[in-house]
Each structure stands twice: as C-alpha cells, then as structure tokens.
N, C-alpha and C positions, 0 to 999 in steps of 0.2 A: 504493500500500500504506500509506504514512504517513497519507494522508487517511482511509483506511478505519479505521486504528487510532484516529485522533482522534475518529471517530464511534462506533465499537464499543468504548466504554470499559467495563470491568467494573463491576458494581453491587455495592456493599457489602451484605452479607447483612442488615444492620439495616433495609434499605429494602424488602425483599421484601413484608412484610405491608402496608406503607403503599401500595406500588404496587398491590397486590391490592385494597385498600380503595378507592383512587382509581378503579381500573378497574371495580369493581363499581358504584360510584356513577355512573360514566359510562354504564353499561348502563341503569341506572334512569332517568337523565336523558334518554337517547334514547327510552325508553319513554314518558316524560312529554311531551317535545317535542324535535324535532330540534335546534333552536338551542341548547338547554341541553346536549344530548349533545355537541355540538362543543366547547362550553366545557369539558365534562368531559374531552374528549380532550386539550385544551391543558393542563389542570391535571395530567393523568396523565403527559404528556410532561415537564412541569416536575418532577414527583416523581421520575421516572426520572433526569432530569438532576441533581437535587439529590443523589441518593445514588450518583452516579458515584464510582469509586474507581480512578483511574489509577495506573499505575506511576510511580515517581519515581527519579531518579538522585541519590543522596545523597553529597555530598563526604565523604571518609573520611580523617580525620587526628585524632590526639589533640588535644583542646582545642577543636575546632570545635563551636559551639552552633548547631544548625540550627533553622529555624522549625518549630514544631509545628503550625502552621495556615496555610492560605491566607488572604489578605486584605491589608488595608492596615495598615501600622505606624501606629497611631493616636496613640500617645504613648510617650515615653521620659522617665522621671523617677525621682526617688528616692522609694521607698515601702517601708513595713514589710511583710514577708511575712505571710501569714495566720497568726494566732496559734496555730491548731490544729497547725501543723507544728513548733512549738517551735524556731524559728530565731532567736529573740531579737527585740528591739525596735529594733535598729539598721537604718536605712533602707538599701536596696540599689537598684542600678539595675534598673528594671522596664521591660520592653518589652511593650507591649500590641498584639496583632494582632487587628483587628476583622474578622469574617466577615459578609458580607451573604448573602442567601438564594440568590445565584447562585454563590457560591464552593463549591469542594470542601470538605466538612465532616468528612472523615476526618482525625483528628489523629495526629501522629507523634512518636516519641521524639526529643528535641532533641540527645542526646549519649550516647555509650557510658557505662555505669556500672551502679550498683545502686540500686534503689528502697529508700529508708530509711523512708518514711512515706507513707501514703495516707489522706486524710481527706475525707469528704463532709460538707457543711454546707448544710442547707436555707435558703432565703431568699426574697427578692422576685424579681420579674421586670421590673426596670427596663430601660430602653433600655441595651444593653451599651456604647454609645458614651459614656455618662456616666461620669465618673471614680468616682462613688460606687457604681457597679455592682460594683467590685472588693470593696467592703466589705459592701454590702447584699444582693447577689443570691445565688441558689443557686449553689454552686460545688463542684468536686471538685479538691482541692489535692494535689499530689504533690511530695515532696521526694526528692532523689537525690544520691548521691556519684558524681562523674564518674570517668572512667578516670585523671584526673590528681589525684584526691583532693579536688577542689573540691566545694563544697556549693551546689547550686542548687535552684530550685523552678519548677514550671510549674503553672498553675491554669486549669482549664476553667470558664468562667463562663457561666451561662444568661443569656438576654436577654429582650427584650420578646415575641418570638414563640417563642423556644426554651422547651421545657417538659420536656426530657429530656436528661440528660447520661449518656453511655455511656462507661465506663472499665473496662478489663480488667486493670489493674495490681494487684499485691499487694506487700506489704513483703518484702524480701529477694530480689526478682526481679532477675535480670541482664538488661539490655536493651541494644540497639544503636541508634545514631542512625538515624532513618528508618523504624524499625519502626512499624507501625500499633498504636495502643493504645486508640482509642475515637473518638467523635464527639459532636457536639452537634446536636440537632434543634430548631429550624430557624433558624439564624443566631445568632451570638453572638460571643464573643471568648476568646482564650487569652493569659494573662499569663506572662511568663518573668522570674524573679528571678535575677539573676546573682550570682556569687561576688564577694566584696569585691575591688575593684581591677580587675575585668574591665570593659572599655569596649565599648559597643555599636558595631557596624560597619554599622548601617543608620541611615536617617534617617526622621523623621516624614513620612508621606505616601508612603513607598516601598511598592511592592507586594511582598509576601512569598509564597513558594511553599513549602508544607509539604514537608519532606524534602529541600529543595534550597537555599533561601536561607540563607546564613550570617548569623546575627544577631550573633554575637560570637565571640571567640577567646580561650579561657582560657589559651592558651600564647603570648600576644603582648602587648607593651606599647604597641601602636599607640594613638594618641590617638583619642578619639571622633570619628566622622565627622559632617559636616553635609551637608544636602541643599540643592539649589537647583533650582527649577522652571525648565525651559528649553523 
C-alpha cells in the first residue's frame, strides 16, 4: 500500500493544462514518426512527475520555521531583504533553497502567522543558483508576522528555465505552517529571511523537504549548526 501511495501521488491543478499540452504533442509526434512519439511519452511522464503534489507531515510548534520548498540548502548568509517589502536595510540571515527540475515544486507556508505584504517584481531569468539571482531575477516576495510576533520574509525567485511564479497569498491573510501557497514552473529557488537573532538549524548542502524540514526556530537560542559531509 505504501509503495502504491508513493507512485499514485496527487497532481497539482496548475499542471493539468501542461500535461494536456504534452500529451497532445505526443499524439502529433506519433503521427509524424514512432520514435518521436516515444520521446513525447517520456516528456509527458516527466511533466506529470514535475507537478506531483504529495502530502507532507508538518512539525507543529510555535516558532518553528519550516522549509517552503524542496531542494538543496544552497546558501546561508547575511543579506538585505527585498526593498519592496519595507523591512529596512539591515542584513538578516537568509536561507536559500534551490529546486532542480526533479524536485516537488509546490511551495508551502514556513510558519503560522499573518501575511503583512505581498509584492511581485519582474526581472531577469538568470540561473537561480547564482547569488545575484536574488537581486536581478523575477520574484514574488512575501512578508509575514509569525505567531510569536516575529517579522520574517520568504521570496519565490524565477530561474533560468522557470518562467512563471504562482502565488495565492494576499495581505492580511492568516496562514498555517505547511499550507500550500503556490509554485514555480520549472525549477528555481525560495529564499527565507529570518527575524533578527534567529539562527539557522540547517547546513549548506543539506536536502530540505517542503512542509517538513525545520530551517530555524524562532523560540530557541541554539547556536547555528554546521554540516559535515560523511
């Protein structure tokens, strides 16, 4: 039964029309030549896989900041939040999670609280693994006040292949950690800006699971963790 659940994963509704387009293209390719048709089958299967939307078990406690994206913790460094959010010019701890085209791309709320600002900014489509992508690329920035009254932000950033950011949040909305709020098509990254004094509990290179991996704890004075490849 568990193996069946691993295969029969729900598909996010944002993917339906793309799957239909890939399937139609596959039929046309079969009409042109069988080998091209089988290539279309492979691409259609990948499209279904890309838009999978599995259930996640989210840790529930005030202060826990959960990863909003699947992928690799690409960087942890001090950075100024996006200017459009009005969070000032003081650098904060920023955790960047990079998604490749094989990761689940449904994004999730990192912590319980209230959305205080939502701002979209058009931009370039540089490789999202580059640091300057946080500044130059198209992005959807969200600011929120957590259940502990802390001020954080998370930012969806388009990448080299990604051409569409989907975000369903609005100012004044009450949200809970682990809830779905959007996605980025096809491959990119999400940055999380922590409140002053909050230290990351993940290490660069660590795999993060959206809705499950604890990135930080706003109710803890634990020192920043370091990672070691073993």
